[in-house]
GUPA-701830 format. One line per 10 residues: number of its first residue (from 1); their letters; for each residue x, y, z of N, C-alpha, C. Coordinates in nm, 2 decimals. Layout:
BEGIN
NUM	a	X/Y/Z/X/Y/Z/X/Y/Z ~ ...
***
This chain:
BEGIN
1	mfayfrlynr	10.35/-0.97/8.22/10.40/-0.86/8.13/10.44/-0.93/8.00 ~ 10.50/-1.05/8.01/10.55/-1.11/7.89/10.44/-1.14/7.80 ~ 10.32/-1.19/7.85/10.21/-1.22/7.77/10.16/-1.10/7.70 ~ 10.16/-0.98/7.77/10.11/-0.86/7.71/10.20/-0.82/7.59 ~ 10.33/-0.81/7.61/10.43/-0.77/7.51/10.43/-0.87/7.39 ~ 10.41/-1.00/7.42/10.41/-1.10/7.32/10.29/-1.08/7.23 ~ 10.17/-1.06/7.29/10.05/-1.04/7.22/10.06/-0.91/7.14 ~ 10.11/-0.81/7.19/10.12/-0.68/7.13/10.21/-0.68/7.00 ~ 10.32/-0.77/7.01/10.41/-0.78/6.90/10.40/-0.90/6.81 ~ 10.28/-0.96/6.82/10.26/-1.09/6.75/10.27/-1.08/6.59
11	ksvhfyfdpq	10.25/-0.97/6.54/10.25/-0.95/6.39/10.39/-0.92/6.33 ~ 10.48/-0.89/6.42/10.62/-0.86/6.37/10.70/-0.98/6.34 ~ 10.79/-0.97/6.25/10.87/-1.08/6.21/11.00/-1.08/6.29 ~ 11.07/-0.96/6.30/11.18/-0.94/6.38/11.20/-0.79/6.41 ~ 11.29/-0.76/6.50/11.31/-0.63/6.54/11.46/-0.59/6.52 ~ 11.49/-0.46/6.52/11.63/-0.42/6.50/11.67/-0.34/6.62 ~ 11.79/-0.37/6.67/11.85/-0.29/6.78/11.89/-0.16/6.72 ~ 11.95/-0.15/6.61/12.00/-0.03/6.55/11.91/0.03/6.44 ~ 11.88/0.15/6.45/11.79/0.21/6.35/11.84/0.21/6.21 ~ 11.98/0.22/6.19/12.03/0.21/6.06/12.01/0.08/5.99
21	dfahyeapdy	12.00/-0.03/6.07/11.98/-0.16/6.02/11.83/-0.17/5.96 ~ 11.74/-0.11/6.04/11.60/-0.10/5.99/11.60/-0.02/5.86 ~ 11.67/0.09/5.85/11.67/0.17/5.73/11.74/0.10/5.61 ~ 11.83/0.01/5.64/11.90/-0.06/5.53/11.82/-0.18/5.48 ~ 11.76/-0.26/5.58/11.69/-0.38/5.54/11.55/-0.37/5.50 ~ 11.48/-0.27/5.55/11.33/-0.26/5.53/11.31/-0.20/5.39 ~ 11.18/-0.20/5.35/11.14/-0.14/5.22/11.17/0.01/5.23 ~ 11.18/0.07/5.11/11.21/0.21/5.10/11.12/0.31/5.17 ~ 10.99/0.26/5.19/10.90/0.35/5.26/10.91/0.34/5.41 ~ 10.99/0.25/5.46/11.01/0.22/5.61/10.88/0.19/5.68
31	ggrklpvaal	10.79/0.13/5.61/10.66/0.10/5.68/10.59/0.21/5.74 ~ 10.60/0.33/5.68/10.53/0.45/5.73/10.60/0.51/5.85 ~ 10.72/0.46/5.89/10.79/0.52/6.01/10.87/0.63/5.97 ~ 10.89/0.73/6.06/10.98/0.84/6.04/11.11/0.81/6.12 ~ 11.22/0.80/6.05/11.35/0.76/6.12/11.43/0.89/6.13 ~ 11.52/0.89/6.24/11.61/1.00/6.25/11.71/1.00/6.13 ~ 11.76/1.12/6.10/11.86/1.13/6.00/11.98/1.04/6.02 ~ 12.02/1.03/6.15/12.14/0.95/6.19/12.12/0.81/6.14 ~ 11.99/0.76/6.15/11.97/0.62/6.11/12.00/0.60/5.96 ~ 11.97/0.70/5.88/12.00/0.69/5.73/12.14/0.70/5.70
41	ngdstfepll	12.22/0.77/5.79/12.36/0.79/5.76/12.44/0.68/5.83 ~ 12.38/0.60/5.91/12.45/0.49/5.98/12.53/0.54/6.10 ~ 12.50/0.66/6.15/12.57/0.72/6.27/12.53/0.66/6.40 ~ 12.41/0.62/6.41/12.35/0.58/6.54/12.37/0.43/6.56 ~ 12.41/0.39/6.68/12.42/0.25/6.72/12.35/0.23/6.85 ~ 12.33/0.10/6.88/12.27/0.06/7.01/12.37/0.06/7.13 ~ 12.49/0.05/7.10/12.59/0.03/7.20/12.59/0.13/7.32 ~ 12.58/0.26/7.29/12.57/0.36/7.40/12.44/0.34/7.48 ~ 12.34/0.30/7.42/12.21/0.27/7.49/12.23/0.15/7.58 ~ 12.30/0.05/7.52/12.32/-0.08/7.60/12.40/-0.05/7.73
51	rnyidvtkll	12.50/0.04/7.72/12.57/0.08/7.84/12.48/0.15/7.94 ~ 12.39/0.24/7.89/12.30/0.31/7.98/12.20/0.21/8.05 ~ 12.15/0.12/7.97/12.06/0.02/8.03/12.13/-0.07/8.14 ~ 12.25/-0.10/8.11/12.32/-0.18/8.21/12.36/-0.10/8.33 ~ 12.40/0.03/8.31/12.43/0.11/8.43/12.30/0.13/8.52 ~ 12.19/0.16/8.46/12.07/0.18/8.54/12.03/0.05/8.61 ~ 12.04/-0.06/8.54/12.01/-0.19/8.61/12.10/-0.22/8.72 ~ 12.23/-0.19/8.70/12.33/-0.21/8.81/12.29/-0.12/8.93 ~ 12.25/0.00/8.91/12.21/0.09/9.02/12.09/0.03/9.09 ~ 11.99/-0.02/9.02/11.87/-0.08/9.08/11.91/-0.20/9.16
61	itvaaasiaf	11.99/-0.29/9.10/12.03/-0.41/9.17/12.11/-0.38/9.29 ~ 12.20/-0.28/9.29/12.28/-0.24/9.41/12.19/-0.19/9.52 ~ 12.10/-0.10/9.49/12.01/-0.04/9.59/11.92/-0.15/9.65 ~ 11.86/-0.23/9.56/11.77/-0.34/9.61/11.85/-0.44/9.70 ~ 11.97/-0.48/9.66/12.05/-0.57/9.73/12.09/-0.51/9.87 ~ 12.13/-0.38/9.87/12.16/-0.32/9.99/12.04/-0.31/10.09 ~ 11.93/-0.28/10.03/11.81/-0.28/10.12/11.77/-0.41/10.18 ~ 11.79/-0.51/10.10/11.76/-0.65/10.15/11.86/-0.69/10.26 ~ 11.99/-0.66/10.23/12.09/-0.70/10.32/12.10/-0.62/10.45 ~ 12.08/-0.49/10.44/12.10/-0.40/10.56/11.96/-0.36/10.62
71	gttnskiiaa	11.85/-0.40/10.56/11.72/-0.36/10.62/11.70/-0.44/10.75 ~ 11.61/-0.39/10.83/11.59/-0.45/10.96/11.53/-0.59/10.94 ~ 11.53/-0.67/11.04/11.47/-0.80/11.04/11.33/-0.80/11.09 ~ 11.27/-0.69/11.08/11.13/-0.68/11.12/11.04/-0.76/11.03 ~ 10.95/-0.84/11.09/10.87/-0.93/11.01/10.77/-0.86/10.92 ~ 10.75/-0.73/10.95/10.66/-0.65/10.86/10.71/-0.63/10.72 ~ 10.84/-0.63/10.71/10.90/-0.59/10.58/10.95/-0.71/10.50 ~ 10.92/-0.83/10.55/10.96/-0.95/10.47/10.90/-0.95/10.33 ~ 10.78/-0.91/10.32/10.71/-0.91/10.18/10.79/-0.81/10.09 ~ 10.83/-0.70/10.15/10.90/-0.60/10.07/11.03/-0.66/10.02
81	kivlafslly	11.10/-0.73/10.11/11.23/-0.79/10.07/11.21/-0.89/9.96 ~ 11.10/-0.97/9.97/11.08/-1.07/9.86/11.05/-1.00/9.73 ~ 10.97/-0.89/9.73/10.95/-0.82/9.60/11.08/-0.76/9.55 ~ 11.16/-0.71/9.64/11.29/-0.65/9.60/11.38/-0.77/9.55 ~ 11.37/-0.88/9.60/11.45/-1.00/9.55/11.41/-1.03/9.41 ~ 11.28/-1.02/9.38/11.23/-1.05/9.24/11.29/-0.94/9.15 ~ 11.30/-0.82/9.20/11.36/-0.71/9.12/11.51/-0.75/9.08 ~ 11.58/-0.80/9.18/11.72/-0.85/9.15/11.72/-0.96/9.05 ~ 11.63/-1.06/9.06/11.62/-1.17/8.97/11.59/-1.12/8.83 ~ 11.49/-1.04/8.82/11.45/-0.99/8.68/11.56/-0.90/8.63
91	gvafvallqf	11.63/-0.82/8.71/11.73/-0.73/8.66/11.86/-0.80/8.61 ~ 11.90/-0.91/8.68/12.01/-0.99/8.63/11.97/-1.06/8.50 ~ 11.85/-1.11/8.50/11.81/-1.18/8.37/11.80/-1.08/8.26 ~ 11.75/-0.96/8.29/11.74/-0.86/8.18/11.88/-0.82/8.12 ~ 11.97/-0.80/8.21/12.11/-0.76/8.16/12.17/-0.87/8.09 ~ 12.17/-0.99/8.14/12.23/-1.11/8.08/12.17/-1.14/7.94 ~ 12.04/-1.14/7.94/11.97/-1.17/7.81/11.99/-1.06/7.71 ~ 11.99/-0.93/7.75/12.01/-0.82/7.66/12.14/-0.83/7.60 ~ 12.25/-0.86/7.68/12.38/-0.87/7.62/12.39/-0.99/7.53 ~ 12.33/-1.10/7.57/12.34/-1.22/7.48/12.26/-1.20/7.35
101	yyddytqnvg	12.14/-1.14/7.36/12.07/-1.11/7.24/12.13/-1.01/7.15 ~ 12.20/-0.91/7.20/12.27/-0.81/7.12/12.39/-0.88/7.05 ~ 12.46/-0.96/7.13/12.58/-1.03/7.07/12.53/-1.12/6.96 ~ 12.42/-1.19/6.98/12.36/-1.28/6.87/12.32/-1.19/6.75 ~ 12.26/-1.07/6.78/12.22/-0.98/6.68/12.33/-0.93/6.59 ~ 12.45/-0.91/6.65/12.56/-0.86/6.57/12.61/-0.97/6.48 ~ 12.58/-1.10/6.50/12.61/-1.20/6.41/12.51/-1.23/6.30 ~ 12.38/-1.20/6.34/12.27/-1.23/6.25/12.16/-1.13/6.28 ~ 12.14/-1.03/6.19/12.05/-0.92/6.22/11.90/-0.97/6.24 ~ 11.87/-1.08/6.18/11.73/-1.13/6.19/11.70/-1.21/6.31
111	sytpfrysmi	11.80/-1.22/6.40/11.78/-1.31/6.52/11.70/-1.25/6.63 ~ 11.68/-1.12/6.63/11.60/-1.05/6.73/11.45/-1.06/6.70 ~ 11.40/-1.17/6.74/11.26/-1.21/6.71/11.16/-1.14/6.81 ~ 11.03/-1.15/6.78/10.93/-1.09/6.87/10.93/-1.16/7.01 ~ 10.96/-1.29/7.01/10.98/-1.36/7.14/11.09/-1.29/7.22 ~ 11.20/-1.28/7.16/11.32/-1.22/7.24/11.29/-1.07/7.27 ~ 11.23/-1.00/7.18/11.19/-0.86/7.21/11.10/-0.85/7.33 ~ 10.99/-0.94/7.33/10.90/-0.94/7.43/10.96/-0.98/7.57 ~ 11.05/-1.07/7.56/11.12/-1.12/7.68/11.20/-1.00/7.74 ~ 11.28/-0.93/7.66/11.36/-0.82/7.71/11.27/-0.71/7.77
121	eslgfstlac	11.16/-0.67/7.70/11.07/-0.57/7.74/11.01/-0.61/7.88 ~ 10.96/-0.73/7.89/10.89/-0.77/8.01/10.99/-0.78/8.13 ~ 11.11/-0.83/8.10/11.21/-0.83/8.21/11.25/-0.69/8.26 ~ 11.27/-0.60/8.17/11.30/-0.46/8.20/11.19/-0.40/8.28 ~ 11.07/-0.41/8.23/10.96/-0.34/8.31/10.93/-0.42/8.44 ~ 10.95/-0.55/8.44/10.93/-0.62/8.57/11.03/-0.58/8.67 ~ 11.16/-0.56/8.63/11.26/-0.51/8.72/11.22/-0.38/8.78 ~ 11.18/-0.29/8.70/11.14/-0.15/8.75/11.01/-0.16/8.84 ~ 10.91/-0.24/8.80/10.79/-0.25/8.87/10.81/-0.31/9.01 ~ 10.90/-0.42/9.01/10.92/-0.48/9.14/11.01/-0.39/9.23
131	figgyfvwaf	11.10/-0.32/9.17/11.18/-0.22/9.25/11.09/-0.12/9.32 ~ 11.01/-0.06/9.24/10.92/0.05/9.29/10.82/-0.01/9.39 ~ 10.76/-0.13/9.35/10.66/-0.20/9.43/10.72/-0.24/9.56 ~ 10.84/-0.28/9.56/10.91/-0.33/9.69/10.92/-0.21/9.79 ~ 10.95/-0.10/9.74/10.96/0.02/9.83/10.83/0.07/9.88 ~ 10.73/0.06/9.79/10.59/0.09/9.83/10.54/0.00/9.94 ~ 10.57/-0.13/9.93/10.53/-0.23/10.03/10.61/-0.20/10.16 ~ 10.73/-0.17/10.14/10.82/-0.14/10.26/10.76/-0.02/10.34 ~ 10.73/0.09/10.26/10.68/0.21/10.33/10.54/0.19/10.39 ~ 10.45/0.11/10.32/10.32/0.09/10.38/10.32/0.00/10.50
141	nla	10.41/-0.09/10.50/10.42/-0.19/10.62/10.48/-0.12/10.74 ~ 10.56/-0.02/10.72/10.62/0.05/10.83/10.53/0.16/10.89 ~ 10.43/0.20/10.81/10.34/0.31/10.85/10.24/0.26/10.95
***
């Protein structure tokens, strides 16, 4: 997933967490993008979204960890537990790096590079894919 996101974003110089930063720093035409009015007024920030991302990831991590811990010791579901363990790994890395990158961004708006953006996107989607995939493997191995 990282290779896909990195290739997709290869032409970008850097990204913005907050739309008002994009509206402030980019050219007046905004690169052909249509921004919400809140972005032009400076009303919108990334912090509420950051809390939502962290809350959803905490939920996924809790459910996956509970399934790994309290699931049966049946040898048929070992593969499912391994996939769920990768979901935990990716989820913790996603939350930690997202907070680190946002903190770095608040000190230097140009620090959110395509590499960092691609890393966050790939970790977030990998968390979700492994979480869903783990339960599919679990269900198919029990059937």
